[in-house]
VMD Tcl script that builds the backbone (N, CA, C; Angstrom):
set m [mol new atoms 198]
animate dup $m
set s [atomselect $m all]
$s set {name element resname resid chain x y z} {
  {N N UNK 1 A -7.274 -7.394 -9.647}
  {CA C UNK 1 A -8.473 -7.197 -11.150}
  {C C UNK 1 A -7.127 -6.789 -12.118}
  {N N UNK 2 A -5.650 -6.717 -11.751}
  {CA C UNK 2 A -4.590 -6.959 -12.592}
  {C C UNK 2 A -4.533 -8.211 -13.488}
  {N N UNK 3 A -5.421 -9.455 -12.720}
  {CA C UNK 3 A -4.957 -10.382 -13.647}
  {C C UNK 3 A -6.083 -10.786 -14.358}
  {N N UNK 4 A -6.810 -10.228 -14.616}
  {CA C UNK 4 A -7.793 -9.720 -15.645}
  {C C UNK 4 A -7.929 -9.716 -16.728}
  {N N UNK 5 A -7.328 -10.256 -17.723}
  {CA C UNK 5 A -7.229 -10.100 -18.988}
  {C C UNK 5 A -8.026 -8.757 -19.573}
  {N N UNK 6 A -9.511 -8.615 -19.177}
  {CA C UNK 6 A -10.264 -8.007 -19.839}
  {C C UNK 6 A -10.123 -6.566 -18.945}
  {N N UNK 7 A -9.667 -6.346 -17.749}
  {CA C UNK 7 A -9.423 -5.203 -17.337}
  {C C UNK 7 A -8.207 -4.666 -17.298}
  {N N UNK 8 A -6.833 -5.280 -17.136}
  {CA C UNK 8 A -5.702 -5.035 -16.985}
  {C C UNK 8 A -5.034 -3.974 -18.034}
  {N N UNK 9 A -5.017 -2.968 -17.694}
  {CA C UNK 9 A -4.709 -1.796 -18.747}
  {C C UNK 9 A -5.824 -0.834 -19.097}
  {N N UNK 10 A -6.959 -1.128 -18.441}
  {CA C UNK 10 A -8.171 -0.441 -18.867}
  {C C UNK 10 A -8.084 1.130 -18.237}
  {N N UNK 11 A -8.753 1.751 -19.144}
  {CA C UNK 11 A -8.523 3.440 -18.193}
  {C C UNK 11 A -9.244 3.516 -17.280}
  {N N UNK 12 A -10.292 3.371 -16.907}
  {CA C UNK 12 A -11.209 2.885 -15.589}
  {C C UNK 12 A -10.386 2.191 -14.420}
  {N N UNK 13 A -9.718 1.240 -14.661}
  {CA C UNK 13 A -8.918 0.910 -13.634}
  {C C UNK 13 A -8.090 1.558 -13.238}
  {N N UNK 14 A -7.218 2.171 -14.385}
  {CA C UNK 14 A -5.876 3.039 -13.830}
  {C C UNK 14 A -6.741 4.385 -13.548}
  {N N UNK 15 A -7.684 4.561 -13.585}
  {CA C UNK 15 A -8.334 5.855 -13.303}
  {C C UNK 15 A -8.508 5.739 -11.929}
  {N N UNK 16 A -9.399 4.891 -11.372}
  {CA C UNK 16 A -9.735 4.569 -9.857}
  {C C UNK 16 A -8.451 4.010 -9.203}
  {N N UNK 17 A -7.314 3.524 -9.632}
  {CA C UNK 17 A -6.172 3.336 -9.057}
  {C C UNK 17 A -5.343 5.153 -8.857}
  {N N UNK 18 A -5.800 5.470 -9.846}
  {CA C UNK 18 A -5.401 6.913 -9.464}
  {C C UNK 18 A -6.100 7.862 -8.298}
  {N N UNK 19 A -7.120 7.737 -8.569}
  {CA C UNK 19 A -7.998 8.148 -7.385}
  {C C UNK 19 A -7.354 7.448 -6.156}
  {N N UNK 20 A -7.532 6.609 -5.578}
  {CA C UNK 20 A -7.073 6.019 -4.555}
  {C C UNK 20 A -5.785 6.308 -4.187}
  {N N UNK 21 A -4.651 6.288 -5.152}
  {CA C UNK 21 A -3.485 7.181 -4.931}
  {C C UNK 21 A -3.609 8.346 -4.197}
  {N N UNK 22 A -4.004 9.222 -4.936}
  {CA C UNK 22 A -4.684 10.655 -4.570}
  {C C UNK 22 A -5.049 10.676 -3.220}
  {N N UNK 23 A -6.140 10.286 -3.141}
  {CA C UNK 23 A -6.732 10.149 -1.629}
  {C C UNK 23 A -5.656 9.506 -0.286}
  {N N UNK 24 A -4.530 8.952 -0.770}
  {CA C UNK 24 A -3.815 8.105 0.249}
  {C C UNK 24 A -2.355 9.421 0.229}
  {N N UNK 25 A -2.430 10.068 -0.657}
  {CA C UNK 25 A -1.298 11.582 -0.673}
  {C C UNK 25 A -0.321 11.373 -1.491}
  {N N UNK 26 A -0.545 10.174 -2.592}
  {CA C UNK 26 A 0.688 9.485 -3.018}
  {C C UNK 26 A 0.451 10.907 -4.579}
  {N N UNK 27 A 0.436 11.962 -4.772}
  {CA C UNK 27 A 0.380 12.696 -6.113}
  {C C UNK 27 A 1.002 11.926 -7.151}
  {N N UNK 28 A 2.322 11.521 -6.506}
  {CA C UNK 28 A 3.150 11.289 -7.751}
  {C C UNK 28 A 2.619 9.927 -8.766}
  {N N UNK 29 A 2.344 8.672 -7.622}
  {CA C UNK 29 A 1.635 7.938 -8.653}
  {C C UNK 29 A 0.237 8.163 -9.106}
  {N N UNK 30 A -0.566 9.454 -8.525}
  {CA C UNK 30 A -2.117 9.363 -8.902}
  {C C UNK 30 A -1.440 10.081 -10.373}
  {N N UNK 31 A -0.268 10.915 -10.315}
  {CA C UNK 31 A -0.187 11.575 -11.548}
  {C C UNK 31 A -0.356 10.647 -12.744}
  {N N UNK 32 A 1.168 9.549 -12.175}
  {CA C UNK 32 A 1.140 8.622 -13.326}
  {C C UNK 32 A -0.126 7.678 -13.513}
  {N N UNK 33 A -0.762 7.461 -13.137}
  {CA C UNK 33 A -1.934 6.687 -13.126}
  {C C UNK 33 A -2.982 7.262 -14.039}
  {N N UNK 34 A -2.976 9.129 -13.603}
  {CA C UNK 34 A -4.269 9.562 -14.463}
  {C C UNK 34 A -4.035 9.491 -15.722}
  {N N UNK 35 A -2.319 10.172 -16.127}
  {CA C UNK 35 A -1.745 10.208 -17.022}
  {C C UNK 35 A -1.895 8.808 -18.176}
  {N N UNK 36 A -1.374 8.049 -17.655}
  {CA C UNK 36 A -1.784 6.445 -18.092}
  {C C UNK 36 A -3.391 6.278 -18.454}
  {N N UNK 37 A -4.060 6.748 -17.700}
  {CA C UNK 37 A -5.593 6.133 -17.801}
  {C C UNK 37 A -5.863 7.330 -19.144}
  {N N UNK 38 A -5.561 8.401 -18.884}
  {CA C UNK 38 A -5.878 9.435 -20.321}
  {C C UNK 38 A -5.376 8.624 -21.547}
  {N N UNK 39 A -3.991 8.503 -21.470}
  {CA C UNK 39 A -4.006 7.833 -22.425}
  {C C UNK 39 A -4.302 6.615 -23.141}
  {N N UNK 40 A -4.698 5.936 -22.513}
  {CA C UNK 40 A -5.427 4.757 -22.438}
  {C C UNK 40 A -7.299 4.641 -22.939}
  {N N UNK 41 A -7.989 6.091 -23.369}
  {CA C UNK 41 A -8.824 6.392 -23.160}
  {C C UNK 41 A -9.568 6.661 -25.143}
  {N N UNK 42 A -10.217 6.422 -25.643}
  {CA C UNK 42 A -10.502 6.897 -26.672}
  {C C UNK 42 A -11.227 8.116 -26.799}
  {N N UNK 43 A -12.123 8.641 -25.737}
  {CA C UNK 43 A -13.290 9.626 -25.399}
  {C C UNK 43 A -12.152 10.378 -25.379}
  {N N UNK 44 A -12.584 11.770 -26.486}
  {CA C UNK 44 A -11.871 13.015 -25.916}
  {C C UNK 44 A -12.311 13.838 -24.541}
  {N N UNK 45 A -13.378 13.870 -24.523}
  {CA C UNK 45 A -13.695 14.496 -22.925}
  {C C UNK 45 A -13.232 13.632 -21.820}
  {N N UNK 46 A -12.926 12.324 -21.735}
  {CA C UNK 46 A -12.454 11.544 -20.609}
  {C C UNK 46 A -11.320 12.024 -20.278}
  {N N UNK 47 A -10.114 11.849 -21.939}
  {CA C UNK 47 A -9.190 12.255 -21.677}
  {C C UNK 47 A -8.745 13.690 -21.250}
  {N N UNK 48 A -9.720 14.498 -21.554}
  {CA C UNK 48 A -9.496 15.882 -21.204}
  {C C UNK 48 A -9.760 16.185 -19.495}
  {N N UNK 49 A -10.591 15.317 -19.100}
  {CA C UNK 49 A -10.806 15.280 -17.456}
  {C C UNK 49 A -9.793 14.530 -17.058}
  {N N UNK 50 A -9.128 13.181 -17.594}
  {CA C UNK 50 A -7.952 12.643 -17.012}
  {C C UNK 50 A -6.859 13.620 -16.843}
  {N N UNK 51 A -6.473 14.188 -18.259}
  {CA C UNK 51 A -5.857 15.373 -17.991}
  {C C UNK 51 A -5.508 16.452 -16.538}
  {N N UNK 52 A -6.759 16.567 -17.054}
  {CA C UNK 52 A -6.846 18.003 -15.601}
  {C C UNK 52 A -6.872 17.328 -14.366}
  {N N UNK 53 A -6.986 16.100 -14.030}
  {CA C UNK 53 A -7.018 15.680 -12.713}
  {C C UNK 53 A -5.351 15.194 -12.625}
  {N N UNK 54 A -4.889 14.577 -13.525}
  {CA C UNK 54 A -3.086 14.742 -13.582}
  {C C UNK 54 A -2.801 16.128 -13.327}
  {N N UNK 55 A -3.011 17.004 -13.859}
  {CA C UNK 55 A -2.687 18.490 -13.873}
  {C C UNK 55 A -2.916 18.920 -12.193}
  {N N UNK 56 A -3.720 18.690 -11.997}
  {CA C UNK 56 A -4.572 19.420 -10.104}
  {C C UNK 56 A -3.385 18.609 -9.396}
  {N N UNK 57 A -3.315 17.187 -9.617}
  {CA C UNK 57 A -2.493 16.612 -8.877}
  {C C UNK 57 A -0.831 16.871 -8.582}
  {N N UNK 58 A -0.812 17.446 -9.883}
  {CA C UNK 58 A 0.965 17.501 -9.951}
  {C C UNK 58 A 1.225 19.051 -9.639}
  {N N UNK 59 A 0.222 19.682 -9.491}
  {CA C UNK 59 A 0.313 21.406 -9.023}
  {C C UNK 59 A -0.040 21.410 -7.457}
  {N N UNK 60 A 1.046 21.823 -6.870}
  {CA C UNK 60 A 0.925 21.604 -5.640}
  {C C UNK 60 A -0.180 23.053 -5.157}
  {N N UNK 61 A -0.822 22.732 -4.161}
  {CA C UNK 61 A -1.901 23.454 -3.682}
  {C C UNK 61 A -1.528 24.228 -2.515}
  {N N UNK 62 A -1.895 25.648 -2.629}
  {CA C UNK 62 A -1.253 26.475 -1.677}
  {C C UNK 62 A -2.336 25.559 -0.512}
  {N N UNK 63 A -1.355 26.075 1.034}
  {CA C UNK 63 A -1.787 25.958 1.978}
  {C C UNK 63 A -2.624 26.723 2.881}
  {N N UNK 64 A -3.959 26.462 3.504}
  {CA C UNK 64 A -4.765 27.796 3.996}
  {C C UNK 64 A -3.984 28.387 5.016}
  {N N UNK 65 A -4.130 29.626 5.196}
  {CA C UNK 65 A -3.109 29.926 6.401}
  {C C UNK 65 A -3.847 30.452 7.670}
  {N N UNK 66 A -3.137 30.602 8.770}
  {CA C UNK 66 A -4.102 30.550 9.734}
  {C C UNK 66 A -4.143 31.710 10.908}
}
mol reanalyze $m
mol bondsrecalc $m
mol representation Tube
mol addrep $m
């Protein structure tokens, strides 16, 4: 999809890529793509949501104790 001019750099493509990177355990990559997606959208609600997702993957989550 990167080769499609209509989608390259689009916030939705960036946010999907961020989500997939997050699921794969690449939190640094997910953070970067969530931030890029947030900067690429004009909607304030979407910006806030994507910034919150970026913040969540950047903040280490505590491990559950056994």
